[in-house]
FIFIKOL-33176 format. One record per residue (C-alpha): residue number from 1; x, y, z; residue in one letter. Coordinates in nm, 3 decimals, m for minus. Last residue first. Example, Ala and Ser with C-alpha at 12.3 -4.5 7.8 and 13.67 -1.06 7.14 Angstrom:
BEGIN
resi, xx, yy, zz, resn
2, 1.367, m0.106, 0.714, S
1, 1.230, m0.450, 0.780, A
This chain:
BEGIN
resi, xx, yy, zz, resn
539, 13.710, 8.723, m2.755, K
538, 13.804, 8.862, m2.409, K
537, 13.862, 9.213, m2.582, K
536, 13.512, 9.243, m2.693, K
535, 13.362, 9.158, m2.355, K
534, 13.620, 9.412, m2.188, Y
533, 13.505, 9.678, m2.435, K
532, 13.140, 9.605, m2.352, L
531, 13.221, 9.602, m1.961, A
530, 13.366, 9.944, m2.011, A
529, 13.068, 10.093, m2.183, A
528, 12.851, 9.956, m1.899, V
527, 13.091, 10.126, m1.679, F
526, 13.087, 10.452, m1.871, A
525, 12.700, 10.489, m1.896, V
524, 12.696, 10.388, m1.515, F
523, 12.922, 10.673, m1.400, L
522, 12.735, 10.897, m1.653, P
521, 12.418, 10.845, m1.508, H
520, 12.129, 10.851, m1.744, P
519, 11.981, 11.176, m1.800, N
518, 11.619, 11.172, m1.966, K
517, 11.544, 10.829, m1.849, V
516, 11.701, 10.926, m1.476, T
515, 11.987, 10.839, m1.300, S
514, 12.043, 11.063, m0.983, K
513, 11.989, 10.800, m0.697, Y
512, 12.211, 10.541, m0.877, E
511, 12.516, 10.770, m0.826, P
510, 12.524, 10.693, m0.463, H
509, 12.823, 10.847, m0.291, Y
508, 13.148, 10.691, m0.158, Q
507, 13.272, 10.598, m0.477, V
506, 13.510, 10.322, m0.640, G
505, 13.615, 10.299, m0.961, V
504, 13.837, 10.024, m1.148, F
503, 13.836, 10.041, m1.545, W
502, 14.126, 9.958, m1.734, D
501, 14.352, 9.860, m1.427, N
500, 14.708, 10.069, m1.380, E
499, 14.491, 10.344, m1.292, P
498, 14.340, 10.208, m0.952, I
497, 14.090, 10.438, m0.870, E
496, 13.914, 10.593, m0.553, V
495, 13.627, 10.841, m0.536, I
494, 13.466, 11.054, m0.249, E
493, 13.795, 11.082, m0.017, V
492, 13.655, 11.329, 0.268, L
491, 13.880, 11.647, 0.245, G
490, 13.621, 11.815, 0.430, T
489, 13.532, 12.118, 0.280, E
488, 13.627, 12.056, m0.108, P
487, 13.500, 11.679, m0.097, N
486, 13.760, 11.510, m0.253, L
485, 13.770, 11.287, m0.577, G
484, 14.071, 11.087, m0.740, T
483, 14.196, 10.921, m0.443, A
482, 14.446, 10.700, m0.600, K
481, 14.544, 10.328, m0.562, M
480, 14.881, 10.254, m0.683, G
479, 15.089, 10.186, m0.377, A
478, 15.221, 10.542, m0.324, E
477, 14.849, 10.623, m0.335, E
476, 14.751, 10.393, m0.082, F
475, 15.016, 10.489, 0.194, Q
474, 14.958, 10.883, 0.092, V
473, 14.596, 10.854, 0.203, K
472, 14.624, 10.616, 0.525, Y
471, 14.580, 10.880, 0.779, D
470, 14.276, 10.988, 0.570, N
469, 14.049, 10.714, 0.683, N
468, 13.828, 10.656, 0.403, F
467, 13.462, 10.726, 0.555, E
466, 13.196, 10.577, 0.770, F
465, 12.853, 10.673, 0.863, R
464, 12.692, 10.671, 0.503, H
463, 12.400, 10.805, 0.276, R
462, 12.508, 11.051, 0.022, H
461, 12.386, 11.186, m0.284, R
460, 12.626, 11.345, m0.562, E
459, 12.757, 11.677, m0.661, T
458, 13.035, 11.751, m0.920, I
457, 13.311, 11.968, m0.977, T
456, 13.609, 11.913, m1.231, E
455, 13.392, 11.856, m1.533, T
454, 13.371, 11.597, m1.811, N
453, 13.179, 11.346, m1.599, Y
452, 13.317, 11.032, m1.723, V
451, 13.660, 11.140, m1.807, K
450, 13.692, 11.328, m1.495, Y
449, 13.629, 11.014, m1.298, A
448, 13.865, 10.801, m1.507, I
447, 14.171, 11.048, m1.381, S
446, 14.396, 11.289, m1.501, D
445, 14.152, 11.603, m1.422, K
444, 14.121, 11.516, m1.048, E
443, 13.784, 11.587, m0.946, I
442, 13.615, 11.801, m0.671, N
441, 13.327, 11.683, m0.513, C
440, 13.041, 11.835, m0.337, D
439, 12.769, 11.693, m0.157, W
438, 12.401, 11.624, m0.186, T
437, 12.193, 11.431, 0.073, G
436, 12.278, 11.243, 0.401, L
435, 12.584, 11.209, 0.618, R
434, 12.377, 10.977, 0.863, M
433, 12.154, 11.106, 1.117, T
432, 11.791, 11.041, 0.971, G
431, 11.732, 10.732, 1.205, G
430, 12.008, 10.570, 1.417, K
429, 11.989, 10.787, 1.743, N
428, 12.310, 10.781, 1.950, V
427, 12.543, 11.002, 1.749, V
426, 12.868, 11.042, 1.987, G
425, 13.096, 11.009, 1.688, K
424, 12.912, 11.050, 1.351, Q
423, 13.048, 11.413, 1.287, S
422, 13.391, 11.277, 1.294, A
421, 13.310, 11.003, 1.028, M
420, 13.368, 10.648, 1.166, L
419, 13.674, 10.482, 1.028, N
418, 13.781, 10.290, 0.693, I
417, 14.140, 10.217, 0.667, V
416, 14.119, 10.141, 1.043, P
415, 14.465, 9.937, 1.061, D
414, 14.501, 9.757, 1.395, P
413, 14.101, 9.650, 1.405, T
412, 13.957, 9.667, 1.758, Q
411, 13.612, 9.819, 1.623, E
410, 13.567, 9.543, 1.402, D
409, 13.285, 9.570, 1.121, M
408, 13.200, 9.918, 1.108, E
407, 13.551, 10.018, 1.231, V
406, 13.624, 9.911, 0.887, S
405, 13.910, 9.665, 0.832, N
404, 14.291, 9.604, 0.768, A
403, 14.392, 9.303, 0.956, D
402, 14.672, 9.159, 0.667, K
401, 14.803, 9.540, 0.626, L
400, 14.997, 9.404, 0.348, N
399, 14.968, 9.710, 0.136, L
398, 14.857, 9.498, m0.162, V
397, 14.669, 9.231, m0.028, N
396, 14.503, 9.396, 0.314, R
395, 14.487, 9.737, 0.215, A
394, 14.359, 9.652, m0.140, Y
393, 14.075, 9.461, 0.003, E
392, 13.980, 9.713, 0.252, I
391, 13.964, 10.010, 0.004, V
390, 13.766, 9.791, m0.235, A
389, 13.541, 9.721, 0.044, M
388, 13.495, 10.050, 0.154, Q
387, 13.396, 10.125, m0.241, M
386, 13.146, 9.880, m0.211, G
385, 13.017, 10.008, 0.104, L
384, 12.952, 10.329, m0.098, C
383, 12.918, 10.227, m0.453, I
382, 13.189, 9.991, m0.602, G
381, 13.245, 10.000, m0.976, L
380, 13.473, 9.738, m1.133, F
379, 13.570, 9.651, m1.496, P
378, 13.761, 9.307, m1.503, I
377, 14.120, 9.348, m1.460, N
376, 14.174, 8.972, m1.354, K
375, 14.371, 9.110, m1.023, E
374, 14.118, 9.379, m0.950, R
373, 13.813, 9.162, m1.044, V
372, 13.919, 8.879, m0.813, F
371, 14.031, 9.090, m0.521, R
370, 13.712, 9.265, m0.534, V
369, 13.507, 8.951, m0.503, A
368, 13.713, 8.811, m0.226, D
367, 13.638, 9.129, m0.025, I
366, 13.249, 9.127, m0.132, K
365, 13.261, 8.762, 0.013, G
364, 13.443, 8.881, 0.338, E
363, 13.159, 9.154, 0.361, I
362, 12.878, 8.897, 0.365, G
361, 12.720, 9.005, 0.724, R
360, 12.933, 9.287, 0.859, E
359, 12.664, 9.555, 0.887, G
358, 12.548, 9.801, 0.631, F
357, 12.457, 9.810, 0.248, G
356, 12.602, 9.938, m0.065, P
355, 12.648, 9.712, m0.393, A
354, 12.967, 9.562, m0.537, V
353, 12.943, 9.608, m0.925, L
352, 13.106, 9.370, m1.131, V
351, 13.180, 9.371, m1.531, G
350, 13.196, 9.157, m1.809, D
349, 13.112, 8.818, m1.616, L
348, 13.235, 8.487, m1.695, H
347, 13.470, 8.461, m1.430, G
346, 13.260, 8.552, m1.132, L
345, 13.068, 8.268, m0.983, K
344, 13.299, 8.009, m1.115, F
343, 13.617, 8.184, m1.043, E
342, 13.492, 8.282, m0.695, I
341, 13.397, 7.932, m0.590, N
340, 13.714, 7.827, m0.358, S
339, 13.799, 8.186, m0.261, E
338, 13.472, 8.239, m0.112, S
337, 13.118, 8.361, m0.200, L
336, 12.809, 8.259, m0.032, Y
335, 12.747, 8.569, 0.183, E
334, 12.831, 8.781, m0.121, S
333, 12.485, 8.677, m0.279, H
332, 12.529, 8.715, m0.637, I
331, 12.259, 8.887, m0.843, P
330, 12.331, 8.868, m1.262, E
329, 12.248, 9.187, m1.410, V
328, 12.187, 9.137, m1.810, N
327, 12.250, 9.476, m1.960, V
326, 12.110, 9.510, m2.302, K
325, 12.346, 9.717, m2.507, V
324, 12.245, 10.030, m2.721, E
323, 12.492, 10.243, m2.503, N
322, 12.266, 10.490, m2.403, E
321, 11.995, 10.215, m2.362, A
320, 12.199, 10.025, m2.120, G
319, 12.296, 10.309, m1.926, A
318, 11.929, 10.375, m1.857, H
317, 11.856, 10.023, m1.791, I
316, 12.149, 9.985, m1.573, F
315, 12.040, 10.289, m1.368, S
314, 11.708, 10.082, m1.331, E
313, 11.882, 9.826, m1.173, L
312, 12.082, 10.038, m0.931, I
311, 11.783, 10.244, m0.852, S
310, 11.581, 9.917, m0.723, K
309, 11.841, 9.752, m0.513, Y
308, 11.643, 9.617, m0.247, S
307, 11.353, 9.616, m0.467, D
306, 11.519, 9.298, m0.628, Q
305, 11.461, 9.103, m0.306, L
304, 11.679, 8.774, m0.310, E
303, 11.977, 9.005, m0.372, V
302, 11.986, 9.152, m0.013, Y
301, 12.373, 9.076, 0.062, K
300, 12.525, 9.209, m0.246, G
299, 12.699, 9.141, m0.543, I
298, 12.572, 9.260, m0.876, L
297, 12.733, 9.067, m1.147, G
296, 12.730, 9.246, m1.500, I
295, 12.663, 9.046, m1.805, T
294, 12.700, 9.253, m2.138, V
293, 12.458, 9.269, m2.472, E
292, 12.492, 9.405, m2.803, S
291, 12.278, 9.616, m3.072, K
290, 12.003, 9.692, m2.849, P
289, 11.643, 9.702, m2.958, N
288, 11.424, 9.747, m2.668, K
287, 11.616, 10.005, m2.456, H
286, 11.701, 10.187, m2.779, R
285, 11.328, 10.206, m2.882, N
284, 11.253, 10.285, m2.518, L
283, 11.488, 10.591, m2.503, F
282, 11.380, 10.722, m2.848, E
281, 11.017, 10.674, m2.705, N
280, 11.089, 10.892, m2.400, W
279, 11.269, 11.153, m2.617, R
278, 10.944, 11.182, m2.830, K
277, 10.683, 11.161, m2.579, L
276, 10.517, 11.514, m2.660, D
275, 10.168, 11.463, m2.503, P
274, 9.897, 11.557, m2.757, V
273, 9.688, 11.802, m2.547, D
272, 9.433, 11.817, m2.293, S
271, 9.293, 12.167, m2.156, K
270, 9.195, 12.145, m1.783, L
269, 8.838, 12.092, m1.636, Q
268, 8.994, 11.877, m1.363, L
267, 8.763, 11.583, m1.460, Q
266, 8.849, 11.649, m1.825, N
265, 9.218, 11.644, m1.728, L
264, 9.189, 11.325, m1.550, V
263, 9.004, 11.154, m1.828, V
262, 9.266, 11.277, m2.117, K
261, 9.548, 11.178, m1.925, D
260, 9.397, 10.822, m1.859, L
259, 9.289, 10.782, m2.234, G
258, 9.375, 10.422, m2.284, E
257, 9.623, 10.443, m2.531, E
256, 9.809, 10.726, m2.309, L
255, 9.804, 10.490, m2.018, M
254, 9.996, 10.236, m2.244, L
253, 10.235, 10.477, m2.374, N
252, 10.317, 10.591, m2.004, P
251, 10.327, 10.205, m1.899, V
250, 10.605, 10.095, m2.136, D
249, 10.871, 10.229, m1.914, Y
248, 10.763, 9.989, m1.659, I
247, 10.890, 9.693, m1.885, T
246, 10.721, 9.391, m2.047, S
245, 10.377, 9.537, m1.935, A
244, 10.089, 9.362, m1.735, D
243, 9.785, 9.525, m1.840, I
242, 9.640, 9.850, m1.718, S
241, 9.278, 9.893, m1.845, E
240, 9.117, 10.216, m1.778, I
239, 8.778, 10.262, m1.670, V
238, 8.689, 10.632, m1.673, A
237, 8.564, 10.588, m2.028, E
236, 8.295, 10.383, m1.895, K
235, 8.185, 10.674, m1.684, K
234, 8.200, 10.586, m1.301, V
233, 7.925, 10.418, m1.053, N
232, 8.124, 10.109, m0.947, C
231, 7.846, 9.894, m1.063, F
230, 7.778, 10.096, m1.407, R
229, 8.146, 10.136, m1.480, A
228, 8.257, 9.786, m1.392, L
227, 7.983, 9.625, m1.597, K
226, 8.056, 9.828, m1.869, T
225, 8.418, 9.794, m1.883, K
224, 8.364, 9.381, m1.838, I
223, 8.123, 9.394, m2.133, G
222, 8.370, 9.598, m2.361, E
221, 8.650, 9.356, m2.304, N
220, 8.944, 9.387, m2.046, L
219, 9.249, 9.268, m2.187, P
218, 9.426, 8.987, m1.990, H
217, 9.668, 8.989, m1.731, E
216, 9.493, 9.279, m1.526, T
215, 9.556, 9.589, m1.314, R
214, 9.223, 9.800, m1.343, C
213, 9.275, 10.191, m1.325, V
212, 8.915, 10.320, m1.219, L
211, 8.854, 10.680, m1.230, I
210, 8.653, 10.900, m1.036, D
209, 8.638, 10.714, m0.727, A
208, 8.368, 10.824, m0.464, Q
207, 8.521, 10.882, m0.130, V
206, 8.295, 10.895, 0.195, G
205, 8.467, 10.617, 0.383, S
204, 8.169, 10.339, 0.313, E
203, 8.257, 10.460, m0.074, M
202, 8.630, 10.316, m0.047, L
201, 8.493, 10.006, 0.078, T
200, 8.216, 9.982, m0.190, K
199, 8.524, 10.052, m0.457, V
198, 8.725, 9.757, m0.318, S
197, 8.414, 9.546, m0.337, H
196, 8.351, 9.614, m0.676, Q
195, 8.695, 9.560, m0.774, T
194, 8.727, 9.216, m0.618, P
193, 8.384, 9.127, m0.773, K
192, 8.516, 9.191, m1.132, T
191, 8.636, 8.867, m1.221, K
190, 8.806, 8.769, m1.537, L
189, 8.716, 8.434, m1.738, E
188, 8.844, 8.102, m1.808, G
187, 8.655, 7.929, m1.531, A
186, 8.960, 7.715, m1.422, A
185, 9.197, 8.006, m1.549, S
184, 9.054, 8.277, m1.275, L
183, 9.180, 8.595, m1.411, Y
182, 9.198, 8.862, m1.155, P
181, 9.076, 9.226, m1.217, V
180, 9.277, 9.416, m0.943, L
179, 9.253, 9.752, m0.849, T
178, 9.376, 10.117, m0.881, L
177, 9.152, 10.364, m0.776, H
176, 9.203, 10.743, m0.903, I
175, 9.040, 11.028, m0.718, V
174, 9.028, 11.367, m0.896, C
173, 9.028, 11.711, m0.729, T
172, 8.982, 12.076, m0.845, N
171, 8.667, 11.987, m1.058, H
170, 8.424, 12.048, m0.772, E
169, 8.524, 12.227, m0.452, G
168, 8.854, 12.244, m0.278, L
167, 8.740, 12.190, 0.099, D
166, 8.469, 11.923, m0.009, W
165, 8.749, 11.690, m0.183, E
164, 9.000, 11.783, 0.095, L
163, 8.761, 11.649, 0.348, Q
162, 8.718, 11.315, 0.188, R
161, 9.119, 11.295, 0.119, V
160, 9.167, 11.365, 0.471, A
159, 8.916, 11.059, 0.562, E
158, 9.138, 10.848, 0.319, I
157, 9.428, 10.935, 0.494, Y
156, 9.304, 10.894, 0.819, P
155, 9.165, 10.564, 0.732, L
154, 9.488, 10.410, 0.603, S
153, 9.607, 10.254, 0.911, E
152, 9.311, 10.065, 0.969, I
151, 9.322, 9.897, 0.632, D
150, 8.998, 9.935, 0.439, G
149, 9.166, 10.088, 0.110, V
148, 9.498, 9.931, 0.085, T
147, 9.860, 10.080, 0.182, G
146, 10.038, 10.375, 0.039, G
145, 9.827, 10.684, m0.073, I
144, 9.977, 10.848, m0.383, E
143, 9.911, 11.217, m0.404, T
142, 9.942, 11.371, m0.742, I
141, 9.991, 11.737, m0.738, V
140, 9.905, 11.948, m1.052, I
139, 10.009, 12.334, m1.167, D
138, 10.340, 12.318, m0.962, Y
137, 10.586, 12.565, m0.836, D
136, 10.356, 12.779, m0.643, G
135, 10.441, 12.628, m0.321, S
134, 10.085, 12.591, m0.200, N
133, 10.063, 12.273, m0.404, G
132, 10.378, 12.121, m0.269, L
131, 10.246, 12.223, 0.116, I
130, 9.910, 12.078, 0.027, Q
129, 9.948, 11.717, 0.086, I
128, 10.131, 11.816, 0.412, R
127, 9.847, 12.065, 0.530, R
126, 9.574, 11.776, 0.472, K
125, 9.772, 11.534, 0.653, I
124, 9.803, 11.765, 0.935, E
123, 9.424, 11.848, 0.957, D
122, 9.345, 11.446, 0.935, T
121, 9.555, 11.414, 1.261, I
120, 9.395, 11.711, 1.431, H
119, 9.070, 11.705, 1.325, P
118, 8.969, 11.387, 1.367, I
117, 9.261, 11.190, 1.481, V
116, 9.210, 11.358, 1.813, Q
115, 9.389, 11.601, 2.061, V
114, 9.176, 11.708, 2.330, T
113, 9.180, 12.095, 2.349, K
112, 9.405, 12.298, 2.583, G
111, 9.496, 12.589, 2.349, L
110, 9.599, 12.324, 2.072, F
109, 9.913, 12.500, 2.025, E
108, 10.043, 12.432, 2.367, G
107, 10.409, 12.342, 2.272, R
106, 10.350, 11.972, 2.370, R
105, 10.034, 11.954, 2.141, E
104, 10.240, 12.077, 1.857, K
103, 10.503, 11.830, 1.922, D
102, 10.240, 11.541, 1.928, I
101, 10.058, 11.683, 1.573, V
100, 10.451, 11.684, 1.437, S
99, 10.525, 11.320, 1.557, Q
98, 10.176, 11.184, 1.447, Y
97, 10.237, 11.302, 1.097, I
96, 10.596, 11.199, 1.099, R
95, 10.504, 10.852, 1.228, G
94, 10.217, 10.833, 0.989, T
93, 10.480, 10.882, 0.669, T
92, 10.509, 11.161, 0.450, V
91, 10.719, 11.161, 0.118, N
90, 10.740, 11.442, m0.139, N
89, 10.777, 11.751, 0.116, A
88, 11.135, 11.595, 0.210, Q
87, 11.226, 11.667, m0.161, S
86, 11.194, 11.525, m0.498, T
85, 11.435, 11.622, m0.810, P
84, 11.259, 11.633, m1.148, V
83, 11.373, 11.416, m1.418, N
82, 11.003, 11.332, m1.470, L
81, 11.021, 10.919, m1.529, F
80, 11.332, 10.840, m1.315, R
79, 11.243, 11.116, m1.058, E
78, 10.897, 10.960, m0.953, Y
77, 11.013, 10.632, m0.973, H
76, 11.290, 10.693, m0.729, G
75, 11.017, 10.844, m0.522, L
74, 10.862, 10.513, m0.505, D
73, 11.163, 10.359, m0.324, L
72, 11.029, 10.524, m0.001, D
71, 11.225, 10.833, 0.157, T
70, 11.533, 10.908, 0.328, E
69, 11.539, 11.286, 0.331, A
68, 11.877, 11.447, 0.258, G
67, 11.809, 11.753, 0.073, D
66, 11.924, 11.628, m0.250, D
65, 11.659, 11.301, m0.207, T
64, 11.765, 10.953, m0.074, V
63, 11.592, 10.642, m0.169, Y
62, 11.588, 10.354, 0.098, C
61, 11.576, 10.008, m0.104, E
60, 11.291, 9.772, m0.070, G
59, 11.037, 9.796, 0.223, H
58, 11.097, 9.488, 0.472, E
57, 11.375, 9.304, 0.296, Y
56, 11.561, 9.652, 0.263, P
55, 11.581, 9.639, 0.647, N
54, 11.404, 9.961, 0.766, L
53, 11.587, 10.238, 0.961, T
52, 11.601, 10.484, 0.697, G
51, 11.221, 10.402, 0.585, P
50, 11.098, 10.734, 0.760, D
49, 10.933, 10.836, 1.086, I
48, 10.817, 10.460, 1.137, N
47, 10.454, 10.459, 1.195, I
46, 10.363, 10.309, 0.867, Y
45, 10.074, 10.468, 0.640, P
44, 10.302, 10.597, 0.379, D
43, 10.181, 10.896, 0.182, L
42, 10.376, 10.931, m0.129, K
41, 10.399, 11.265, m0.328, Q
40, 10.397, 11.345, m0.699, I
39, 10.482, 11.661, m0.911, T
38, 10.331, 11.788, m1.202, A
37, 10.392, 12.131, m1.397, R
36, 10.185, 12.119, m1.708, Y
35, 10.323, 12.133, m2.047, G
34, 10.137, 11.837, m2.224, Q
33, 10.480, 11.617, m2.165, A
32, 10.420, 11.692, m1.785, Q
31, 10.065, 11.556, m1.796, L
30, 10.189, 11.218, m1.965, L
29, 10.487, 11.196, m1.732, K
28, 10.258, 11.254, m1.417, A
27, 10.035, 10.996, m1.549, L
26, 10.331, 10.734, m1.577, S
25, 10.471, 10.833, m1.258, A
24, 10.131, 10.779, m1.064, A
23, 10.091, 10.442, m1.255, I
22, 10.427, 10.336, m1.152, I
21, 10.383, 10.434, m0.822, G
20, 10.022, 10.259, m0.779, K
19, 10.189, 9.957, m0.914, G
18, 9.954, 9.670, m0.762, L
17, 10.159, 9.602, m0.453, S
16, 9.943, 9.726, m0.172, S
15, 9.697, 9.446, m0.253, S
14, 9.274, 9.454, m0.295, V
13, 9.218, 9.816, m0.347, G
12, 9.469, 10.101, m0.394, G
11, 9.436, 10.491, m0.380, T
10, 9.572, 10.769, m0.611, V
9, 9.472, 11.110, m0.541, F
8, 9.487, 11.388, m0.794, I
7, 9.519, 11.745, m0.658, Y
6, 9.467, 12.051, m0.897, K
5, 9.681, 12.383, m0.829, P
4, 9.509, 12.709, m0.857, N
3, 9.610, 12.974, m1.144, T
2, 9.658, 12.676, m1.399, T
1, 9.954, 12.646, m1.651, M
């Protein structure tokens, strides 16, 4: 425990995709494992208020917190590593910073002064950085600054860091600079110049890196480390090698071997101890030494970019380790699925997950996929839109409502089995207006969901505008699709199941957002177990 919170800033040079989020999460894990209360926040330099309206191809998945914030996917890494919920305060964008300053200006809070980047924008950034520290809940706040040092949009954030270092005084802050040490195969050597230039650019803004974390494909020898230390003005032990790892979950151990936590704690004049990573390493051991394997199809329309379904893919890793099973996830583009190729694309799978999403592109392929797995009794999990596709498929092919649809796809459908939520009618703005965050769900005792959760009441995170139309509920239940989970306040259908199938579950919420290394999500654990059982039965 510390009396005053300490602040660690993680900046990046050369490229914005070097893995700052994983380094920040790994460092936080090492600090947490030594008894420090650590949290991480992400500062994003784009002008969108949040990533909620961004296409997944642009920015990967949009991660949702308990309090309903639509945030950067790095917050998912923070939660998966630390097993501590994040919130609105953990993700700040330039859009949100400017919006806040402009609102203050309109209210007259600046007393007629000219509003400028310095001091008004930088003051707001500094205020946001310190919200978590001032809460009294944390000893150490790690702030990851998105983008690349030298970018125009990152300059106010770097200036805010410079000011905070001065404001907070010596040993209360630490700047980590993540950079690339590329290997030139033609010359057969690692090159340090990109790192030197990156550090120089950071220094031009008045910020001196305390620690260099160097991404590399090849080990850094002592000569390279000495050269980097000398020309970048850091201690030799503060040059940390971050070599490519087979899994992101190896990174905390790699950073421990390199002594990143010790160097950071020394800079902050805090006591360093041996981190307790017993449970973490037990998970890693199960993950790396599976006793069997299954293949699960992930059906979506953004499958070309893995980050679009990041939380789902990580949830399969957690659930796989829990079952001591290697989960091979086979991405399948729903737009290219049809009745003619469905057997070829899905017939060999041990389970199928139909992914969340928005819009009509690729939905007929999802519906065809649901029909195939339902009729073949292949384990099925539908998430959000995936659950809605299961409802539409059942309406068309079992209830014989041939034109059943969601009003999202067809406003004129005669059978809107998926309808716009009452609270969404009249909503004009798209950003931050969906049903977001944590909501309760009551589960029927005689159901797969009850066996999965082993409790009658759960809370799960949501991100949707459309819902199961309760006008059709009796019709569905009489035909064999049961609503086994309901929101106690609104009656909203949260879970649907087909009891006559071995494992067929659709959920309106996003279970993948709550899966962590320490607490794999029970729905994914049960789904993987069902896939393994199905595979054994096939033989």
